[in-house]
N, C-alpha and C positions, 0 to 999 in steps of 0.2 A: 504493500498500500505506501501511498504518497506519490506515485510518479503524475506527473501531471500529461491532461490529455492532449488533444489537438483541434479538429473542429469535426461539424460533419456538415454536408452541401446535400440541398433538396431542391429537384426542380420538375417542373409539369407543364404539359402544353397540350390541350384541349383544342379539336378542330371547330369548336366554337364557343360563346362563351358560359363559362361554368363557374360554382363554386371552388375555384384555383387556391385562395385564401386561405380557406377550410382543408384544402387536401395538403396545401402547403404546413398548414399546422399541425395536424396530425402524422406526419411525415418526419418534422421536427421533434415531436414528442418522442416518437420512437428514437429518434438519434440523439435525445436529451444525454445519454450517457457521454457522449461523444466533445460534450462541450457545456458548460452551465455557466460561463462568465456573463455571455449576451447573446442573443438572438434576434432573427430582423427576417421579414419577409417584404419581396416588392411584386408587386402584380403589373401586368401589362394587359392592357384593356383596350386593345386595337391600336397599339401603338402610344399609347398614354399611360405614363407610369406613377404608381401610385406606393408608396412604402409607409413601414412601420419598422421602429430598429431600437432596443434598449437595453440595458445592463438587467439580468436577471434570467430565471429559468422560462420556460416557454410558457408554462402557464401563470408565471407572474408576468410577462410581459404582454401576453393577449389574452386580453378578459373576453367574454362574450361580445360586449360591445364595444371593444377594440376590433376584432374579427369583423362586427357587424359594419361598420365604418368604410372597411375596404370593398372596394368595389369586386363584382365580378368580373372575369377576364378569360382569356384565352390562353395566359403564361403565368407562371409565377416561380420565382427561385428563392428559395431560404436558406438559413445557415444558423448552426448553433455554434457559440464560440470558447474556447479557451486559446487564448493570444500566447504563444511561442514565439513573437516578433511583435513587439508594442505592447504598451501597458493597458490597464482596467479601464478605457474610458469611453465615453458614449461615441465619439468621434471614432474609434476604431470599430465599431459595431457593422458587421456586415448583413447582406450585400452590399458592395460600394456601387453606388451611380454615376456615372460619369455621360456629361452630354457635349457631344463634338457635332465638328462639321458636318458630318454625315450621319448623323443621327444620336440614339441613346445606346445605353447600356449597361446591364446591372451584372455584376460578377460575384460568384462565391468562391472561395478558396479553402481547400485542406491540405496542408503540408506548410512545408517553410522551405525557402528560398537558399541554398545555402552560397549565393552570389549576391542577396539583395543590397549589401554595402555598395558595392562596387556600381552596381547598376542602377542605387538610387543617386547616387553621388555625380555619375556621370550625368544622369537626366537633371540635377539641381544645375550643375553647371551649363547645361543646356536652355538653361529658364524655366524649367519644372517648378512648381509650386505645392509642395506635399501640404493635405490637410489632415493625414493622421500620421501617425508611427509604425503602421504593419506593411509587410512586404507585399499584402495583398495589391495595396496602390499601386506600388512599383509593377507587377503584371499589369494593372489597367492604363496605366501609362503608357507602355510597352505597345500592349496591342492595340491602342488608342493612338499611336504614333503609326503603326504598322496598316491600320485602316485606312489613314489618310492618301496613302501610295499602293494599296489593294484594292482589287475590285469586291470583295466579300468580306467579310467579317470573319469567315471562316479561314479565308485567305491570310488575312492578318493574324489570326491566332497562331496558322502553323508558322508564319515567320517568324511570330513572338517567342516560339520555342524552340527557333534558332537559338537565344540568347538567353533563356532562362536556364539555371541551374539547380537542380537539387527536389525536392519534392511537391505536386501540385497535383490536386486532382480537382477542375473545375468545373463548374456551371454556370454559361453565361449565356444571358438573354439579350437579343437585341429587337429591334422593332416586330421581325417578322420571323426570326428563328430562336431554338432553342440550341445552346451548342456544351458537350459535354468534353473534357480531354484528360487525360491520364499521361505523366510523364513519362518517358521512354524508360525510366527503370521501373514504372508500377511502384512506387514507396507506398502509394495511399491507393483503398481500394475505391473503385467507383463500378455501379452497375445500371442497366435499368431494364424497364420492364413496360408493360400494356395491361390496361386495365380491357373489360369488357365492351366498354363506350368508344374504347377507341383513344383515349387518352395516353399517353407516353408519359411515363415517371421515371427521373432519375435519382439516384442515390447513392450516399457513401458504402451504404451496406442493404441487403435486399430485404433484411426487417421494417425495414422503411415502406416499400414497395410493398410490402402484405398486410401493413398497416393503414394502406388506402386504396387497399381492393387491385392492385396491380400483380398481376402473375411475372415473375420475373424470365425475363429473356437471356440476359448474359451479361458478364461483366467486359468491362472496357478492356481491350488489350494495352499493356503497355506502350505508349508513343501514341493511341488511336484517338482520334478527333472523331466525332458523332455528331452530326446535323440533323436537327428535327426543323422541318420546315414545310413550305409550298411543295416542295418536291419529293417530300415524303421522308425517311431515313435515310441520309448516305454515310458510309466510314470512307473517313480517309485515313491511310495507314501510310503515309510517306514518311514518319517516324518512329514506326514500329519495326523492330530488330536492330536500331540503332545499337542500342545499350543491352548489356544483358540482365535478365529481369533480377530485381532487388524489393521484393515485397516486404517491409518493414513485418520482421518477427514478432514482433509485441504487439500485434495486432489481434495475434492469435491467443497470446499470452494475458493481455489483459484490455488492451483495448475493446475491441469489439464486443457487441453483444454474443452470448453463446449460440442462439439459435441462428445467429447467422452463417451464411456460407461464403466462404471468401476465394475467388479464383479455384471454386470448385472442392475446396476444402472445407468440411464443417469446423467451427471454431469447438463446439463442444467436445467433439471427436480430439481435436488438437488438445486441449486441456485434459479430456480425461488419459492421452498416451502422455500427458507428462507427468500426470501423479503415477503411474505405473513405471515409469522409468525411474521418478523418484524412489519409489518401493524396492525397488532392484537394485539401486546405484547406493541408497542411502538407508536401508531397513533399521528397524527399530523396534525393542521390545516394550510393549504399550497396551493399554487397552480400548483405547476408542481413538479416532482419526476425526477432527475437526477440522472444516473450511472456514477461512475468513472470507464473509461475505464480502462482493458477490461473485467477485473472479477466483478465488482461491475454493470454490464449492465443486467446481467440476474435478481438479486436480485434486482433492482430498476423496474425491469418489473414485479417481480412479487409481488412488494410494491404495483404497479400502480393498478394492475389487483386486489387487494385483496381491498385498500383504496377506487378505484374510482378514485382517482387525478390523472389528466391525466399524462402521461410519455413524458418525450421530452428530445431530442439531446440539454444539456448546456455544455459539454465539449467535445472536439475535442483533440485526439491523434495524435502525431507524430508518424507515421508506421515505422521513418526510424530511431528510437533511442530505444536503449534496454531499458528494465525495470532500474528502478533508483538506484537498488544496483551495478551496474556498478562502479559508483563513490565510491571510498572506506572512502572520507572523509564528514564531513559536510556540510561545502559551498559548494563542488562541487554536491552536492545532492542538495542543494536547486538550483543550478545553472540549474541542469536536468530536474526540474519542470515545471521552465519557459518553457524551449525548449520543453519540451516533452505534455505539455496540452494547450491548448487555449479555452477561451472563448467564447461562441456565446451568445454577449450582448445582442443581441435584445430578446433570450430566454427567460433570466433572471430577466433582465433590472426590479424592483419594484413590484419581484414576490415572493411569499413566498416558497421556495425551500426544499424539503427533499433532501437531499445529501447522495446516496447510495453506502459503500465503503465493500470491502472485511473483511479488519483488520483494526487497529491501533496498532502501535508497538512503536514507539519512540514517534509517533506524529509530527514530523517535517514535513514531506510528507503532512498530514492530514490539519495542521494547514496551509500550504503553499496552500492548495486548496482553501479551504474555504474564505482566504485572496483574491485568486482571484476572487472568484463571489462575494466577497461583491464590487470589485473594478467595477466589472460589473454592479452593481447595483439592488444586490438582497438584498430585504429589510428583508428577514429572512432566517436561514440556520438552517435546522433541521438534525441534522447526523444520519444516521442509518447504524450499522455495521452488518455484516449478519455472523459474530462469535462471540463469546464471546470473552471477554477481556484476553489478555497473559498475566497468572499470573507466570508460571514455564518455566524455559529452555526445550529445545526438545533436546532428544540424538538419534535421529531416522533419521535425513535426514533434517528438518528444521533447520536453521542458526538463532537458539533463544538461545543462549549459554549463558544468565547471565542475571538477574533479574535486575540487575543497571541500565540500560535502557530502561527497560520495564515500560511505563508513568502507566499503570493501577495500575503498584506494589506500586506506589509513591502517587497517586491521584485519588479519588472517581469518580466517573462519573458527579457530578457538576460541580468539579474542572477542570476536562478534559476538558469539555464543554468549559467554561471558556478560558481554556489556548489553545484551539485552536479556537478558537474565533467563536462559534456555540451558536445559541441560545437554542439548546436541542439538547440532544444525547444518543441514546441504543444501546444497543449490543443485539447480538440474547443472549437467555437464555441457559446458557450449558444443561440444563436440556431439551432442545428441538431440541439436534444435531441430538437425534435417529432417529426423526422425517423426516429429509432429506434424510435417506438413509435405513429408514426400520427396521427390526429386525437386519441387520449381525453387528457383532461386529466390533468394532471401537476403534481408542487411542484417546485420549481428553486431553493427561498428560499436554500439552502446557497450557492448560485451567482449569483442576482439578487437577493436580498435580500426576494423578494415573498411574505411570509409569508399565508398564508389566514387564521390567526387572529391577534388581539393578541398582541403580542410580553411573554413575561412579565414581571412584575416584580423578581424575583429566579430568576437565569439560571444559577446554581452548580450543578453535577451533583449536588455534596454536601452543597447546603444543607438538607439533611433531618438530616443525621450533626452540621453544624455546631449546627443549632439545639439538638439533645438536649445537646450538649457545652456551650454557652452555658447551659441550666437547668441541668447538673446545676452549672456554676461559681457561679451565682447561689444553689443552695440550699447550697452547699457552707460 
């Protein structure tokens, strides 16, 4: 626990005016796990754009009254955000809207550009004025620039992809078209489906398609651009195959909902497999296997299946509080653990417990959970983690931007177990990651340091806020 997520994108196009705002709302609701910082929806009513965006959960931002004020339309783009580049402010809410000489555009982005700082600097030197501190605005500027010299918005996006580096799954809306694109590495997921009424729907995960009654058609391939418009559905593949596939392995371990299937691999199945591997690699003499809700539950079940140790419910999650990363301070994070998780004392009292979670970042949250189980009377706690130790920053959408606070960078397994208060600790071996998803390519740079793209020169998450602050100080 404690890993920050990235974002979720959603788009819908209808052959006639429909309640696309309602569809976007339910689609974003299904993707809420991917971002709880802010959300937004932009409606296209025959070329007229209307939008609403704000900080908060989908259910907080979009009341029944707010949704009723959004018009019916033939297209909508939606976004839920946790910002990996750019701070928490209403100006950074997405989708980003642009009015340019050739029309309008709304853009929703999941991922993180590894060359965002270089691109933004070049754009500013050419006269661009930025209104946000998100790398999504950089993408919007480059697409708009290319649109001024290309015959179509999809041509502009294709040209922009020659410049962008890193992770981006995009849903883009123009006056007449809905366009989806996935970066050539395929870092982040993106799929589409169709409703019985003929509406096309695109989303970060297929669970959002099902939430709005759309049948899953397929995942976009890495590098693919998919255009929904007057000419039907057109696939452009000029960027496909230009890079080796590097889907983020942490999508399967933590980010995605367990009922999602990404690139043909069940998230639930991958987590079950991780638990089974843990049971083989790090067995324990115990009476009960307990998973940390929610993303540790499937791996705990797999551990139980493989080891024969009974699976039990020892921790209960308060469903009405967001994930712990919502609070920026350490003391607030500790307080939220108390509110978020409760222990079923009769399940764990006097028991030797195998505690399964998805990851350890700083160790603060994990240590507190171990403490809760100790207070409830657990006699032994053997912690098992369904991912390898975090040893390196991520530049592609997971908010791990410094080795400074990564507990595994400063302590070995035995020391970490002692710090957490656990009797033993075992991680998923990095050499077993391939077993979770079969033969397809994946990115595991946060575990092994093998980065698919050049490492950015400036890796600070708040680098654009700092840049703005420094400019203000210089001009004051």
